[in-house]
C-alpha positions as semicolon CSV with decimal commas, in nm:
position;residue;x (nm);y (nm);z (nm)
1;M;-5,895;-1,892;-3,391
2;R;-5,863;-1,827;-3,022
3;R;-5,522;-1,793;-2,858
4;R;-5,430;-2,043;-2,592
5;P;-5,436;-1,876;-2,248
6;G;-5,098;-1,813;-2,081
7;I;-4,910;-1,751;-2,407
8;R;-4,823;-1,386;-2,467
9;K;-4,784;-1,265;-2,820
10;A;-4,456;-1,087;-2,890
11;P;-4,497;-0,718;-2,974
12;P;-4,460;-0,632;-3,339
13;R;-4,108;-0,541;-3,446
14;D;-4,046;-0,221;-3,637
15;K;-3,916;-0,268;-3,986
16;G;-3,613;-0,050;-3,911
17;S;-3,526;-0,201;-3,572
18;P;-3,198;-0,395;-3,543
19;R;-3,212;-0,773;-3,508
20;L;-2,976;-0,901;-3,240
21;S;-2,949;-1,242;-3,080
22;R;-2,930;-1,283;-2,704
23;L;-2,553;-1,336;-2,725
24;Q;-2,512;-1,023;-2,936
25;R;-2,719;-0,818;-2,692
26;R;-2,510;-0,932;-2,395
27;S;-2,190;-0,864;-2,585
28;L;-2,306;-0,513;-2,674
29;I;-2,394;-0,432;-2,311
30;R;-2,055;-0,557;-2,187
31;W;-1,879;-0,352;-2,454
32;G;-2,069;-0,041;-2,343
33;E;-1,972;-0,103;-1,979
34;R;-1,604;-0,141;-2,071
35;S;-1,611;0,185;-2,266
36;G;-1,621;0,379;-1,938
37;C;-1,869;0,631;-2,083
38;P;-2,220;0,634;-1,931
39;L;-2,366;0,793;-2,245
40;T;-2,221;0,519;-2,465
41;L;-2,364;0,256;-2,230
42;R;-2,705;0,421;-2,247
43;R;-2,697;0,415;-2,627
44;C;-2,608;0,044;-2,616
45;M;-2,899;-0,024;-2,380
46;A;-3,130;0,167;-2,612
47;V;-3,028;-0,047;-2,910
48;V;-3,069;-0,366;-2,705
49;G;-3,414;-0,259;-2,585
50;V;-3,538;-0,187;-2,936
51;S;-3,390;-0,513;-3,063
52;R;-3,608;-0,699;-2,810
53;G;-3,917;-0,563;-2,981
54;E;-3,995;-0,271;-2,750
55;S;-4,094;0,061;-2,897
56;C;-3,863;0,361;-2,884
57;R;-4,103;0,534;-2,646
58;Q;-4,101;0,239;-2,404
59;V;-3,722;0,219;-2,410
60;A;-3,694;0,595;-2,354
61;R;-3,925;0,570;-2,052
62;A;-3,719;0,284;-1,907
63;L;-3,389;0,470;-1,957
64;A;-3,530;0,807;-1,839
65;C;-3,428;0,984;-2,158
66;A;-3,591;1,144;-2,460
67;T;-3,742;0,933;-2,737
68;S;-3,522;1,112;-2,988
69;T;-3,216;0,984;-2,799
70;V;-3,328;0,624;-2,852
71;V;-3,409;0,687;-3,219
72;S;-3,068;0,849;-3,271
73;A;-2,888;0,556;-3,104
74;V;-3,069;0,302;-3,324
75;N;-2,993;0,498;-3,640
76;R;-2,627;0,533;-3,546
77;Y;-2,597;0,160;-3,477
78;Q;-2,753;0,067;-3,808
79;T;-2,517;0,305;-3,987
80;G;-2,183;0,222;-3,824
81;R;-2,250;-0,061;-3,577
82;R;-2,065;-0,037;-3,243
83;K;-1,815;0,235;-3,331
84;A;-2,099;0,471;-3,420
85;L;-2,226;0,451;-3,060
86;L;-1,906;0,601;-2,920
87;D;-1,889;0,964;-2,811
88;R;-1,829;1,167;-3,124
89;R;-1,620;1,416;-2,930
90;A;-1,337;1,161;-2,944
91;A;-1,269;1,283;-3,298
92;N;-1,245;1,649;-3,200
93;G;-0,865;1,645;-3,215
94;E;-0,600;1,661;-2,944
95;A;-0,705;1,738;-2,589
96;K;-0,624;2,085;-2,459
97;V;-0,530;1,954;-2,116
98;D;-0,232;1,732;-2,193
99;E;0,083;1,648;-2,000
100;R;0,246;1,976;-2,097
101;F;-0,058;2,173;-1,978
102;L;-0,056;1,989;-1,643
103;A;0,320;2,039;-1,600
104;I;0,293;2,414;-1,655
105;L;-0,011;2,436;-1,427
106;S;0,185;2,258;-1,155
107;R;0,467;2,514;-1,184
108;V;0,215;2,799;-1,171
109;L;0,063;2,663;-0,849
110;A;0,407;2,648;-0,689
111;G;0,413;3,030;-0,687
112;T;0,169;3,309;-0,608
113;P;-0,021;3,541;-0,846
114;E;0,181;3,839;-0,726
115;E;0,504;3,672;-0,838
116;V;0,383;3,672;-1,200
117;G;0,234;4,022;-1,199
118;W;-0,127;3,974;-1,087
119;C;-0,271;4,207;-0,820
120;R;-0,417;3,926;-0,611
121;P;-0,255;3,718;-0,334
122;T;-0,438;3,388;-0,398
123;W;-0,522;3,177;-0,702
124;T;-0,873;3,122;-0,836
125;R;-0,975;2,895;-1,123
126;E;-1,061;3,199;-1,335
127;L;-0,720;3,353;-1,270
128;L;-0,544;3,024;-1,344
129;A;-0,722;3,006;-1,681
130;L;-0,603;3,358;-1,764
131;E;-0,247;3,281;-1,656
132;M;-0,235;2,965;-1,867
133;E;-0,362;3,160;-2,167
134;R;-0,103;3,432;-2,101
135;R;0,168;3,166;-2,117
136;G;0,064;3,070;-2,470
137;L;-0,156;2,769;-2,395
138;A;-0,509;2,710;-2,517
139;R;-0,790;2,903;-2,354
140;V;-0,998;2,668;-2,138
141;S;-1,305;2,706;-1,922
142;V;-1,319;2,732;-1,545
143;A;-1,462;2,378;-1,524
144;T;-1,168;2,245;-1,728
145;I;-0,924;2,412;-1,488
146;G;-1,111;2,245;-1,202
147;R;-1,070;1,901;-1,360
148;A;-0,702;1,971;-1,424
149;L;-0,655;2,066;-1,058
150;A;-0,826;1,742;-0,954
151;T;-0,590;1,549;-1,182
152;L;-0,292;1,710;-1,006
153;G;-0,443;1,636;-0,665
154;A;-0,452;2,006;-0,579
155;S;-0,692;2,129;-0,311
156;L;-0,781;2,444;-0,120
157;K;-0,573;2,473;0,196
158;A;-0,540;2,741;0,459
159;A;-0,208;2,922;0,467
160;K;0,027;2,853;0,757
161;P;0,164;3,165;0,928
162;V;0,529;3,128;1,026
163;V;0,806;3,352;1,157
164;G;1,141;3,333;0,985
165;C;1,434;3,203;1,187
166;P;1,690;3,482;1,243
167;W;1,981;3,237;1,231
168;P;2,173;3,174;0,909
169;G;2,059;2,868;0,722
170;W;2,377;2,669;0,786
171;K;2,362;2,738;1,160
172;R;1,996;2,636;1,188
173;R;2,052;2,314;0,990
174;R;2,357;2,225;1,199
175;R;2,165;2,269;1,524
176;L;1,874;2,058;1,402
177;F;2,119;1,789;1,291
178;E;2,277;1,787;1,637
179;L;1,938;1,739;1,801
180;R;1,847;1,456;1,565
181;C;2,177;1,287;1,647
182;L;2,104;1,332;2,018
183;E;1,770;1,156;1,977
184;A;1,910;0,875;1,762
185;C;2,224;0,805;1,966
186;A;2,096;0,857;2,321
187;R;2,162;0,584;2,575
188;S;1,874;0,356;2,667
189;D;1,875;0,483;3,026
190;E;1,878;0,850;2,920
191;P;1,536;0,937;2,773
192;V;1,491;1,220;2,523
193;L;1,168;1,419;2,547
194;Y;1,015;1,702;2,344
195;V;0,868;1,977;2,563
196;D;0,622;2,256;2,489
197;E;0,323;2,443;2,632
198;V;-0,028;2,490;2,495
199;D;-0,312;2,731;2,575
200;I;-0,664;2,596;2,630
201;H;-0,931;2,861;2,562
202;L;-1,292;2,842;2,671
203;N;-1,379;3,024;2,350
204;P;-1,387;2,736;2,099
205;K;-1,162;2,719;1,799
206;V;-1,379;2,718;1,487
207;G;-1,309;2,447;1,230
208;R;-1,463;2,250;0,947
209;D;-1,723;1,978;0,998
210;W;-1,940;1,765;0,772
211;C;-2,287;1,916;0,721
212;L;-2,589;1,854;0,502
213;P;-2,664;2,092;0,213
214;G;-2,806;2,422;0,334
215;Q;-2,695;2,363;0,693
216;R;-2,406;2,498;0,897
217;R;-2,277;2,427;1,245
218;V;-2,351;2,694;1,504
219;V;-2,108;2,715;1,797
220;L;-2,215;2,921;2,097
221;T;-1,927;3,118;2,251
222;P;-1,927;3,208;2,622
223;G;-1,831;3,572;2,560
224;N;-1,576;3,620;2,838
225;N;-1,282;3,399;2,752
226;K;-1,102;3,195;3,018
227;K;-0,777;3,006;2,983
228;R;-0,582;2,717;3,124
229;Y;-0,228;2,618;3,033
230;L;-0,069;2,278;2,984
231;A;0,298;2,189;2,975
232;G;0,377;1,853;2,820
233;A;0,672;1,627;2,746
234;L;0,664;1,362;2,472
235;D;0,896;1,063;2,497
236;S;1,071;1,030;2,161
237;K;1,089;0,648;2,181
238;T;0,767;0,535;2,351
239;G;0,540;0,822;2,243
240;R;0,411;0,853;2,599
241;L;0,301;1,200;2,706
242;I;0,353;1,362;3,047
243;W;0,163;1,681;3,122
244;V;0,075;1,925;3,400
245;E;-0,184;2,202;3,426
246;D;-0,173;2,552;3,573
247;K;-0,369;2,876;3,567
248;S;-0,079;3,086;3,436
249;K;0,190;3,036;3,176
250;A;0,478;3,123;3,405
251;S;0,798;2,960;3,523
252;S;0,600;2,771;3,786
253;L;0,423;2,574;3,510
254;F;0,752;2,459;3,357
255;I;0,909;2,387;3,695
256;Q;0,609;2,173;3,785
257;L;0,666;1,974;3,466
258;L;1,037;1,931;3,547
259;W;0,959;1,772;3,883
260;R;0,694;1,554;3,722
261;I;0,943;1,431;3,461
262;A;1,205;1,359;3,726
263;G;0,949;1,152;3,916
264;E;0,846;0,957;3,605
265;Y;1,208;0,856;3,533
266;P;1,356;0,791;3,880
267;G;1,634;0,563;3,755
268;A;1,756;0,782;3,470
269;P;2,096;0,941;3,541
270;R;2,026;1,212;3,284
271;I;1,710;1,329;3,104
272;H;1,736;1,529;2,782
273;L;1,466;1,784;2,701
274;I;1,436;1,938;2,352
275;L;1,238;2,262;2,371
276;D;1,197;2,609;2,226
277;N;1,340;2,939;2,348
278;A;1,045;3,057;2,558
279;S;1,145;3,286;2,845
280;I;1,009;3,049;3,112
281;H;1,258;2,782;2,997
282;S;1,560;2,993;3,090
283;S;1,434;3,212;3,374
284;Q;1,615;3,244;3,705
285;K;1,352;3,032;3,882
286;T;1,396;2,759;3,622
287;R;1,773;2,757;3,661
288;K;1,738;2,721;4,040
289;A;1,497;2,430;3,992
290;L;1,743;2,258;3,760
291;E;2,016;2,297;4,021
292;K;1,791;2,139;4,285
293;L;1,742;1,842;4,054
294;G;2,116;1,785;4,062
295;G;2,179;1,832;3,692
296;R;1,973;1,525;3,598
297;I;1,771;1,727;3,346
298;V;1,959;1,882;3,053
299;L;1,791;2,137;2,827
300;H;1,862;2,141;2,452
301;F;1,717;2,446;2,280
302;L;1,584;2,448;1,926
303;P;1,671;2,729;1,684
304;P;1,438;3,029;1,719
305;Y;1,100;2,998;1,546
306;C;1,132;2,634;1,438
307;P;0,810;2,476;1,570
308;D;0,806;2,204;1,304
309;A;1,115;2,047;1,460
310;N;0,934;2,000;1,792
311;R;0,742;1,673;1,767
312;I;0,504;1,759;2,050
313;E;0,349;2,032;1,836
314;R;0,164;1,757;1,648
315;V;0,016;1,637;1,977
316;W;-0,127;1,981;2,048
317;L;-0,268;1,995;1,695
318;D;-0,445;1,663;1,752
319;L;-0,567;1,790;2,090
320;H;-0,737;2,089;1,930
321;A;-0,886;1,871;1,655
322;N;-1,032;1,620;1,902
323;V;-1,134;1,846;2,191
324;T;-1,129;2,223;2,157
325;R;-1,241;2,271;1,796
326;N;-1,615;2,353;1,782
327;H;-1,655;2,237;2,142
328;R;-1,977;2,312;2,331
329;C;-1,853;2,309;2,691
330;R;-2,011;2,590;2,893
331;T;-1,750;2,585;3,170
332;L;-1,373;2,564;3,172
333;Q;-1,382;2,277;3,422
334;K;-1,584;2,060;3,185
335;L;-1,352;2,144;2,897
336;M;-1,042;2,053;3,098
337;R;-1,199;1,720;3,193
338;R;-1,225;1,640;2,824
339;V;-0,868;1,755;2,765
340;H;-0,732;1,523;3,035
341;A;-0,954;1,237;2,914
342;Y;-0,821;1,274;2,560
343;L;-0,455;1,284;2,666
344;H;-0,504;0,982;2,892
345;A;-0,676;0,786;2,612
346;R;-0,398;0,883;2,373
347;N;-0,137;0,734;2,606
348;V;-0,338;0,414;2,649
349;Q;-0,447;0,357;2,288
350;R;-0,137;0,507;2,121
351;R;-0,357;0,681;1,865
352;A;-0,382;1,044;1,756
353;S;-0,764;1,017;1,756
354;P;-0,845;0,763;2,029
355;I;-1,189;0,610;2,065
356;L;-1,345;0,813;2,344
357;R;-1,704;0,833;2,463
358;M;-1,878;1,037;2,732
359;V;-1,864;0,748;2,981
360;H;-1,485;0,767;2,974
361;L;-1,480;1,120;3,116
362;R;-1,518;0,999;3,472
363;H;-1,180;0,824;3,439
364;A;-1,004;1,149;3,347
365;A;-0,735;1,274;3,576
């Protein structure tokens, strides 16, 4: 008897293959997806494929796995139904990395290896595993320590070099509190500005950048370094930046900024500047310039070596990130054009990383 054309005969079903309806197959796939385990989902798909009448070899080819994996999944399903498809490691007992393990690891990361007797200044995953074992916890692998660090949100960060303030703690805190009160309680017609200077080097600052595997950014340095200096003032209320440029970091640079600030606020009876204790801020030339300004500008000095309290420091950090880091300018003039373009765009867009393209450079100051 000849078969009617257009009707395909279903492949023969193995005697040991599971028999599932369409609803049961869909339910099994959804259950595997909700399990959150890709291996469990693959075992569910293997059972569903065999239940459709496909051979174990065909299902293995479709799932890109070994035939024995499909056979094992079918046998496990026939023995214990859905629960048998779960990862058997779930019955291995309590996890080694529990809340107590993470809490102790967090306390360990708060210190340095030298504080607990190790002859190394920085932590590694291997050393963390040894330290956790020394504290009486279970011995875990380096990969397990890595997953625990990811759970805590820990990451590799460069250390920040700082100089300790020579003032007593109470004196430093009192001075910082006075400056915060000055900023918060200042009159509307008496602006408060944060002042600082920054060096611009022709030799680029080297920093991280996204690269493809096996590739690395190459930054060509000019060899002979050249410098320019900026002095800036950041308005504490509006966020607007005022800056000047000079070839030397001398009193003339700061005096130039003072006159620029006085011109930007012609109607202000008094202008408050919060700044560090650099020598150019209290030199004899600076004092004479302040006298010529009629006492309109008042200087308020920060405690020694407290750069974090000066809000303009963040502006210089953003400047290096957007302009000088890994830059490829061959001349100092071209680099300074980009510096001025960035600062101008920052004032206009009120963003730390303004949208700036090459065509905007011609509008730089």
